[in-house]
N, C-alpha and C positions, 0 to 999 in steps of 0.2 A: 162498163162490163170487161171486163178480159177478154181480147182477142186470143183465143186458142189456134196452136198450126194444126191442118188437118194431114192426115196421112200422106205422104211423097207420093203413095200408088193413087190413089186416088185422082187425081188427074188423067192415069192413062186409063184404065176401068171407068170410071164417074160416066163418060159420054153415051158409052152404051147402056150400061145400065140405068143412067137417066133417061135414055132414048126410051129403052122398054118399060119404064116407068112413066112414061106420057109426055118427060119435057121436051118441047121444041127444041132442039139444038142441031147444028150440024155434026156428023161423024168425025171431026177434028174441029175443036172450036180453038179461034184463036180471038175472036173479039171481044174486047172487055165486055159488054155485051151479055154477053153468051158463059164467058168464063163467071161475071158474075151472077148468073142463074147458076149456076155448077155449084157455085160458092153458098148460095144463099138457101139451095136446098139442102146442104148437107145441114147447113146454121140452124133450118128446122127442124131436120129428122133428131140432130143432137139435142135440142129443146124441148123436140115434142118425148124423144124415148130417152131421155139425161143420159144415153149411150155417148162413150167416147168419142172422137172421129178416128182413130185405128177401128174402131170393131165397125164405124159405119164402111169405115172404106172395104174391110175383107167381106161385110153383108152385102156388099155392092159388088165385089172381087167375084164371089163366091154365088151371084144371081146371074153371072152371065155363062154365056156355055154351055158344054154337055155335061146332064149328071149320068152319073152312072151309079149302078147298083149297088150299096155295098158286098155285096157278096162278090161281086167283078172286081174290084176294089181290094180287099182281102187276099184273091186270089191270084192278082199281079202283084199286089204286094208280096206274096210268100215266095215269087221268085228270085227277087230281090235278096230275099235275106238268103233264101240258098244260094245263090251266088257269093254273096258276101262273108258268108258265115256266121 
């Protein structure tokens, strides 16, 4: 089996996303056991979904934090368009 490198952002976002998904890991995992749990979860997701690790990392990133309504995002984006022309 080929060892595929995960998205480099995944270790930064993964702990919170994985905690919210029910994985028992600390907020800032450093123990090899916890890092292996994170890697194994991403490996399982990749196998189950056939998605690349990059996509899984993005899904994890998008699954945490504040979710805004699309109308608000469009409204705020239009402010930047007006400034940069």
